[in-house]
BARO-851770 format. One record per residue (C-alpha): x negated, y negated, z negated. Coordinates in steps of 0.02 Angstrom, whole numbers, padded with zeros to 5 digits, always signed. Example, Ala and Ser with C-alpha at 12.3 -4.5 7.8 and 13.67 -1.06 7.14 Angstrom:
<atoms>
-00615+00225-00390-00684+00053-00357
</atoms>
This chain:
<atoms>
-00002-00002+00000-00072-00168+00048-00041-00326-00045-00015-00504+00012-00171-00605-00017-00160-00748-00128-00176-00933-00065-00349-00937-00125-00397-00780-00036-00318-00834+00122-00406-01001+00117-00573-00918+00083-00548-00799+00229-00494-00940+00348-00652-01039+00295-00767-00893+00329-00684-00865+00502-00714-01048+00542-00889-01045+00486-00921-00884+00591-00848-00968+00741-00972-01117+00720-01121-01001+00701-01073-00901+00858-01094-01057+00965-01280-01058+00907-01304-00873+00944-01229-00869+01118-01355-00829+01264-01437-00983+01328-01354-00973+01505-01182-00968+01409-01235-01117+01296-01290-01224+01444-01125-01183+01534-01027-01228+01377-01120-01391+01358-01086-01437+01538-00901-01399+01518-00897-01502+01359-00987-01649+01453-00858-01640+01593-00720-01659+01461-00809-01800+01382-00841-01880+01549-00657-01883+01598-00707-01880+01780-00540-01801+01824-00380-01904+01785-00316-01744+01701-00457-01740+01571-00453-01925+01521-00440-01919+01331-00453-01723+01329-00569-01719+01184-00469-01840+01082-00305-01747+01120-00395-01582+01054-00450-01664+00903-00264-01714+00869-00226-01532+00890-00362-01487+00768-00296-01599+00637-00119-01529+00670-00183-01353+00633-00175-01282+00813-00346-01198+00794-00316-01120+00628-00309-01164+00445-00497-01154+00404-00540-01275+00554-00397-01389+00501-00457-01396+00316-00634-01437+00377-00567-01577+00487-00460-01645+00348-00608-01647+00220-00703-01752+00356-00558-01871+00367-00556-01883+00180-00741-01934+00180-00734-02114+00236-00925-02142+00230-00954-01995+00355-00962-02025+00543-00793-01948+00566-00792-01968+00756-00956-01872+00779-00913-01740+00650-00743-01706+00727-00814-01706+00902-00942-01572+00854-00807-01464+00776-00696-01476+00926-00837-01445+01042-00873-01281+00953-00698-01227+00942-00635-01269+01114-00786-01265+01227-00900-01149+01126-01031-01291+01119-01150-01303+00973-01162-01465+00873-01335-01498+00943-01278-01468+01124-01121-01575+01091-01228-01725+01041-01342-01698+01191-01194-01694+01306-01126-01855+01223-01292-01943+01245-01289-01911+01430-01130-02017+01448-01144-02198+01507-01135-02320+01360-00964-02375+01412-00892-02202+01420-00963-02169+01248-00873-02315+01175-00714-02261+01258-00727-02084+01194-00760-02149+01015-00610-02262+01028-00500-02124+01089-00551-02012+00950-00537-02150+00823-00358-02174+00883-00322-01994+00845-00388-02011+00672-00291-02171+00645-00128-02077+00703-00165-01938+00581-00189-02064+00440-00023-02153+00482+00063-01988+00483-00013-01937+00317+00039-02104+00244+00217-02092+00302+00234-01911+00228+00191-01973+00051
</atoms>
């Protein structure tokens, strides 16, 4: 007979799964890591009209729990840390979850963007963070 895990056990299991997902991005074969970095760069670049704001949209999904409880809680802890570079931290998480891109590769991809696009991506992500905070405020 199996028992239902407690909330604490569930949260711990989800946190481990999330950390494993992050670790797997670093362990992937080099060719796969390069392809994932390129895919993430294209999403950041927004060269297609379909992908403009894609990274920010996915961060909104992350905060909403669409990628699992462990990743959602990690993202919410970032939001609750006002001195942290929230945009960069959330970008690295979503790069790992959605594109299989390690944090180091995600930063390298971001640095390849023109300054104007970097600022636009940051503004899009900050808008998602602000929307999340407004929702959180209205729920209280």
